[in-house]
VEXFIVEX-522922 format. One record per residue (C-alpha): residue in three letters; x, y negated, z; residue number from 0. Coordinates in Angstrom, 3 decimals. Each point is the difference from the previous one (the first is absolute). Last residue first. Layout:
residuo_X_Y_Z_num
ALA_X_Y_Z_NUM
...
END
This chain:
residuo_X_Y_Z_num
UNK_21.759_6.476_12.188_328
UNK_-3.666_0.822_0.463_327
UNK_-2.725_-2.525_-0.793_326
UNK_-3.756_0.375_0.666_325
UNK_-0.303_-0.165_3.796_324
UNK_3.071_-2.243_0.328_323
UNK_-1.740_-2.603_-2.157_322
UNK_-2.933_-0.272_2.381_321
UNK_-3.307_0.881_-1.717_320
UNK_-1.855_-2.917_-1.565_319
UNK_-3.164_-1.819_0.991_318
UNK_-2.343_-1.509_-2.605_317
UNK_0.523_-3.683_-0.595_316
UNK_-2.832_-2.301_1.098_315
UNK_-2.534_-1.090_-2.620_314
UNK_0.779_-3.369_-1.552_313
UNK_-2.290_-2.912_0.825_312
UNK_-2.169_-1.174_-2.889_311
UNK_1.066_-3.382_-1.368_310
UNK_-0.645_0.926_-3.625_309
UNK_-2.272_3.028_-0.307_308
UNK_1.703_3.263_-0.935_307
UNK_0.512_0.711_-3.679_306
UNK_-0.354_3.389_-1.636_305
UNK_1.294_3.507_-0.686_304
UNK_-1.683_3.231_1.098_303
UNK_2.206_3.021_-0.622_302
UNK_-0.938_3.579_-0.864_301
UNK_2.478_2.821_0.670_300
UNK_1.509_3.189_-1.485_299
UNK_-1.983_0.613_-3.189_298
UNK_1.352_2.744_-2.304_297
UNK_0.606_-0.856_-3.619_296
UNK_-2.416_-0.640_-2.890_295
UNK_-3.433_1.622_0.309_294
UNK_-1.922_-3.130_-0.972_293
UNK_1.506_-1.919_2.935_292
UNK_-3.436_-1.028_1.328_291
UNK_-2.068_3.072_-0.914_290
UNK_2.501_2.890_0.008_289
UNK_2.529_-1.050_2.626_288
UNK_-2.412_-1.878_2.258_287
UNK_-2.430_2.902_-0.193_286
UNK_2.808_2.394_0.956_285
UNK_0.971_-2.166_2.969_284
UNK_-3.656_-0.247_1.050_283
UNK_-0.420_3.783_0.156_282
UNK_3.381_0.858_1.501_281
UNK_-0.390_-2.474_2.867_280
UNK_3.162_-1.821_1.162_279
UNK_0.362_-1.973_-3.226_278
UNK_-3.273_-1.884_0.460_277
UNK_0.978_-0.826_3.603_276
UNK_3.404_-1.456_-0.884_275
UNK_-0.985_-3.643_-0.302_274
UNK_3.028_-2.298_0.258_273
UNK_-0.602_-3.721_0.713_272
UNK_2.095_-2.614_-1.817_271
UNK_-0.173_-3.753_0.655_270
UNK_1.314_-2.636_-2.397_269
UNK_2.142_-3.067_0.715_268
UNK_2.350_0.556_-2.931_267
UNK_2.872_1.110_2.258_266
UNK_-2.397_2.416_1.693_265
UNK_-0.995_1.425_-3.380_264
UNK_3.671_0.587_-0.821_263
UNK_0.460_1.813_3.316_262
UNK_-3.108_2.103_-0.662_261
UNK_0.963_0.970_-3.553_260
UNK_3.508_1.091_1.009_259
UNK_-1.320_1.903_3.041_258
UNK_-2.694_1.795_-1.998_257
UNK_2.496_0.832_-2.736_256
UNK_2.293_1.653_2.533_255
UNK_-2.949_1.919_1.446_254
UNK_-1.059_1.086_-3.483_253
UNK_3.531_1.270_-0.604_252
UNK_-0.118_2.112_3.159_251
UNK_-3.401_1.397_-0.970_250
UNK_1.300_0.936_-3.452_249
UNK_2.997_1.798_1.508_248
UNK_-2.206_1.845_2.491_247
UNK_-2.357_1.155_-2.748_246
UNK_-3.469_-0.864_-1.321_245
UNK_1.236_-0.494_-3.558_244
UNK_0.381_-2.776_-2.584_243
UNK_-0.463_-2.445_2.823_242
UNK_-2.706_-2.408_1.051_241
UNK_-0.421_-3.276_1.845_240
UNK_-3.459_-1.405_-0.655_239
UNK_-0.639_-3.745_0.126_238
UNK_-3.206_-1.767_0.985_237
UNK_-0.781_-3.713_-0.050_236
UNK_-2.581_-1.187_2.489_235
UNK_-2.803_-2.160_-1.429_234
UNK_-2.738_2.596_0.410_233
UNK_0.700_0.996_3.579_232
UNK_2.001_2.943_1.367_231
UNK_0.459_1.207_3.583_230
UNK_-2.557_-2.288_1.582_229
UNK_1.213_-1.389_3.252_228
UNK_-1.918_-2.276_2.352_227
UNK_2.227_-2.664_1.495_226
UNK_1.135_-0.611_3.554_225
UNK_2.790_2.556_0.167_224
UNK_-0.924_2.536_2.698_223
UNK_-0.632_3.225_-1.878_222
UNK_-3.219_1.988_-0.309_221
UNK_1.555_3.304_-1.016_220
UNK_3.231_0.322_-1.958_219
UNK_-1.171_1.528_-3.290_218
UNK_-1.954_-3.079_-0.986_217
UNK_-3.167_-0.559_-2.031_216
UNK_-1.918_2.984_1.370_215
UNK_-0.063_-1.606_3.431_214
UNK_-1.898_-2.862_-1.650_213
UNK_-3.135_2.133_0.363_212
UNK_0.135_-0.508_3.759_211
UNK_0.091_-3.800_-0.323_210
UNK_2.578_-2.760_0.432_209
UNK_3.126_2.022_-0.751_208
UNK_3.044_-1.915_1.261_207
UNK_2.967_-0.398_-2.339_206
UNK_3.035_2.059_1.070_205
UNK_3.200_-1.909_0.886_204
UNK_-0.915_-0.468_3.661_203
UNK_-0.532_3.745_0.298_202
UNK_3.722_0.390_-0.612_201
UNK_0.726_2.762_-2.539_200
UNK_2.448_2.672_1.166_199
UNK_3.589_-0.247_1.186_198
UNK_2.304_-1.401_2.710_197
UNK_-2.170_-0.636_3.071_196
UNK_-2.371_2.807_-0.797_195
UNK_-3.028_1.147_-1.956_194
UNK_-1.907_-3.292_0.075_193
UNK_-1.964_1.463_-2.933_192
UNK_1.812_3.183_-1.021_191
UNK_-2.385_2.278_1.909_190
UNK_-2.874_-1.462_-2.015_189
UNK_1.374_1.557_-3.177_188
UNK_0.476_3.433_1.531_187
UNK_-3.480_0.009_1.575_186
UNK_-1.637_-0.925_-3.293_185
UNK_1.892_2.677_-1.876_184
UNK_-0.953_2.723_2.498_183
UNK_-3.615_-1.159_0.271_182
UNK_-0.566_-0.149_-3.745_181
UNK_-2.973_-2.348_-0.436_180
UNK_2.328_-3.017_-0.058_179
UNK_2.045_1.719_-2.683_178
UNK_-3.092_0.505_-2.114_177
UNK_-1.095_-3.628_0.271_176
UNK_3.464_-1.380_-0.678_175
UNK_0.446_2.238_-3.050_174
UNK_-3.360_-1.064_-1.431_173
UNK_0.761_-3.681_0.537_172
UNK_3.358_0.273_-1.745_171
UNK_-1.603_2.007_-2.830_170
UNK_-2.626_-2.688_-0.533_169
UNK_2.689_-2.687_-0.174_168
UNK_1.932_2.064_-2.558_167
UNK_-3.193_0.371_-2.036_166
UNK_-0.505_-3.768_0.014_165
UNK_3.581_-0.505_-1.242_164
UNK_-0.550_2.562_-2.701_163
UNK_-3.128_-1.821_-1.170_162
UNK_1.596_-3.435_0.178_161
UNK_3.191_0.953_-1.926_160
UNK_2.863_-1.685_1.851_159
UNK_1.408_2.797_2.178_158
UNK_3.676_-0.997_0.107_157
UNK_2.229_3.085_-0.445_156
UNK_3.277_0.336_1.913_155
UNK_2.329_2.796_-1.115_154
UNK_2.943_0.397_2.361_153
UNK_3.640_0.263_-1.052_152
UNK_1.270_-3.162_1.644_151
UNK_-0.495_-2.190_-3.102_150
UNK_-3.590_1.254_-0.068_149
UNK_-0.711_-1.714_3.318_148
UNK_1.187_-3.381_-1.312_147
UNK_-1.947_0.530_-3.236_146
UNK_-3.204_0.557_1.997_145
UNK_0.593_-3.285_1.806_144
UNK_0.303_-1.765_-3.358_143
UNK_-3.201_1.665_-1.173_142
UNK_-1.794_-1.470_3.022_141
UNK_1.414_-3.434_-0.784_140
UNK_-1.108_0.245_-3.631_139
UNK_-3.477_1.062_1.112_138
UNK_-0.454_-3.024_2.229_137
UNK_-0.687_0.898_3.663_136
UNK_-3.675_-0.490_0.712_135
UNK_-1.209_-3.046_1.963_134
UNK_-2.799_1.088_2.339_133
UNK_2.337_-0.117_3.007_132
UNK_1.192_3.292_1.453_131
UNK_-1.773_1.731_2.845_130
UNK_2.125_1.059_2.966_129
UNK_2.237_3.070_-0.123_128
UNK_3.303_-1.893_0.341_127
UNK_2.852_2.508_-0.224_126
UNK_2.967_-2.271_0.647_125
UNK_3.293_-1.015_-1.633_124
UNK_1.858_-2.635_2.040_123
UNK_3.203_1.907_0.774_122
UNK_0.438_1.481_-3.469_121
UNK_-0.908_-3.277_-1.734_120
UNK_2.500_-1.855_2.208_119
UNK_2.728_2.452_-0.979_118
UNK_-0.714_-0.685_-3.661_117
UNK_-0.140_-3.764_0.486_116
UNK_3.367_0.005_1.776_115
UNK_1.572_2.036_-2.810_114
UNK_-1.314_-2.373_-2.703_113
UNK_3.459_-0.734_-1.395_112
UNK_0.745_3.693_-0.232_111
UNK_2.665_1.453_2.321_110
UNK_3.311_0.864_-1.691_109
UNK_0.791_3.704_0.253_108
UNK_1.852_2.469_2.256_107
UNK_-0.945_3.622_-0.469_106
UNK_-2.691_1.971_1.829_105
UNK_-0.946_3.616_-0.691_104
UNK_-3.586_1.031_0.721_103
UNK_-0.999_3.656_0.428_102
UNK_-3.701_0.587_-0.512_101
UNK_-2.897_2.229_1.020_100
UNK_1.674_2.332_2.481_99
UNK_-3.023_1.888_1.414_98
UNK_0.922_2.839_-2.375_97
UNK_-2.551_1.781_-2.178_96
UNK_0.425_-2.453_-2.886_95
UNK_3.663_0.784_-0.564_94
UNK_3.134_-0.667_2.045_93
UNK_0.952_-3.289_-1.690_92
UNK_-3.675_-1.035_-0.143_91
UNK_0.759_-3.487_-1.331_90
UNK_3.566_-1.199_-0.389_89
UNK_-0.134_-3.691_0.796_88
UNK_2.462_-2.731_-0.896_87
UNK_-0.025_-3.031_2.308_86
UNK_2.083_-3.080_-0.833_85
UNK_1.172_-1.892_3.066_84
UNK_0.067_-3.738_0.764_83
UNK_-2.638_-0.302_2.734_82
UNK_-2.768_-0.845_-2.501_81
UNK_1.035_3.034_-2.038_80
UNK_-0.277_2.278_3.026_79
UNK_-3.418_-1.366_0.973_78
UNK_-1.457_0.419_-3.493_77
UNK_1.251_3.577_-0.342_76
UNK_-1.123_0.861_3.538_75
UNK_-3.477_-1.395_-0.715_74
UNK_-0.102_2.308_-3.027_73
UNK_0.733_3.022_2.188_72
UNK_-2.539_-1.126_2.607_71
UNK_-2.692_-0.099_-2.694_70
UNK_1.034_3.485_-1.099_69
UNK_-0.347_1.178_3.586_68
UNK_-3.614_-1.189_0.036_67
UNK_-0.635_1.754_-3.315_66
UNK_1.515_3.149_1.544_65
UNK_-2.358_-0.088_2.995_64
UNK_-3.028_-0.825_-2.150_63
UNK_0.643_3.088_-2.147_62
UNK_0.782_2.307_2.934_61
UNK_-2.067_2.890_-1.341_60
UNK_-2.314_0.109_3.051_59
UNK_-0.565_-3.781_-0.051_58
UNK_-3.379_-0.879_1.501_57
UNK_-0.336_2.850_2.524_56
UNK_3.662_0.728_0.731_55
UNK_1.139_-3.649_0.131_54
UNK_3.789_0.286_-0.273_53
UNK_1.972_-1.479_2.861_52
UNK_1.645_3.235_1.156_51
UNK_1.000_0.546_-3.630_50
UNK_2.634_-2.778_0.249_49
UNK_1.169_-0.559_-3.567_48
UNK_3.727_-0.659_-0.149_47
UNK_2.002_-2.904_-1.443_46
UNK_3.779_0.298_-0.059_45
UNK_2.273_-3.033_0.143_44
UNK_3.542_0.059_-1.356_43
UNK_3.090_-2.205_0.262_42
UNK_1.271_1.797_3.106_41
UNK_-2.788_2.325_1.170_40
UNK_-3.337_-1.458_1.066_39
UNK_-3.052_2.236_0.521_38
UNK_-3.573_-1.237_-0.328_37
UNK_-3.458_1.170_1.119_36
UNK_-3.382_-0.456_-1.597_35
UNK_-3.729_0.286_0.642_34
UNK_-0.673_-3.637_1.023_33
UNK_-3.549_0.973_1.119_32
UNK_-1.277_-3.473_-0.832_31
UNK_-3.360_1.590_-0.940_30
UNK_1.708_0.891_-3.322_29
UNK_3.270_-1.879_-0.222_28
UNK_1.028_-3.534_-0.959_27
UNK_3.726_-0.805_0.057_26
UNK_1.484_-1.880_2.976_25
UNK_2.107_3.130_0.567_24
UNK_2.203_-0.984_-2.955_23
UNK_0.842_-3.242_1.797_22
UNK_1.264_1.870_3.078_21
UNK_1.752_2.534_-2.226_20
UNK_1.924_-2.708_-1.859_19
UNK_0.776_-1.758_3.282_18
UNK_1.388_3.188_1.546_17
UNK_2.178_0.686_-3.021_16
UNK_1.285_-3.582_0.083_15
UNK_0.861_0.236_3.691_14
UNK_1.862_3.241_-0.619_13
UNK_2.346_-1.830_-2.405_12
UNK_-0.016_1.648_-3.443_11
UNK_3.297_1.713_-0.632_10
UNK_1.932_-1.399_-2.922_9
UNK_1.066_2.206_-2.873_8
UNK_0.620_3.673_-0.635_7
UNK_3.460_0.037_1.623_6
UNK_-0.472_3.575_1.229_5
UNK_-2.425_-1.156_2.692_4
UNK_-0.832_-3.672_-0.245_3
UNK_2.436_-2.884_-0.072_2
UNK_-0.695_-2.780_2.468_1
UNK_-2.037_-3.151_-0.355_0
END
């Protein structure tokens, strides 16, 4: 290692910066849009929102875009630590109107003993939309996942009350039905199925609808995965990610919490599926806030959490943009 500018410590090798960003870009994102870009300068990485990849019909405010970037920010923290560097993030250093979402400074640190496991969780994480088994996740395990998200500044709320859980399921179905009836929304969502070589949702990862009415159960059309999808069933566990406010900073924190929760779930053998449809419609988002969350906080995302069947083949990884397309410097 060599001294950095002005003697401020060791310079991070370019190969390390590239590997941190490569692992960060394995993060989940809405419709696999990967709406981020990165800039490397010395010991610093900068994370930018890429507004060209915002979904104008489903995400006019950019909430899903920023949550996606927040997940990439947390992935960068985990990746850097696993590679022997401590990451310290300054969030919104230029304010909430700037596309610069975070500036990350790296300093040398001892890798954790489970570094290999952490990197493996990043590389093997998937969005598996198939039905879960009928075995519910124990409440204590669900609360443990919520605590992991909360430690990163998010607020994760397990929906355990049967009546509120049923209402959340109803709201998911209502949002799906209304979005499907909206030609602009429907067209935008379907455009991201098999969108391109390096982004979008592969049709092979979408459960196949077996009947016309099943179209209302998935936002990605009929799909090609050989299993009928139903968005939520009675034994699925539900979690709501919320913030104190509906602001860029809160969205970023929810994205970090989402990533932390999801990677921990993956290490425990659990599957997580984000459901953003309820949040994308003003009417259902407000009902979720007032009737499920009892008016506390602002909902940012619903998560399904459950077990996949033992011995079931893993879904293929979603494609990723080339590193040189997202990293400058």
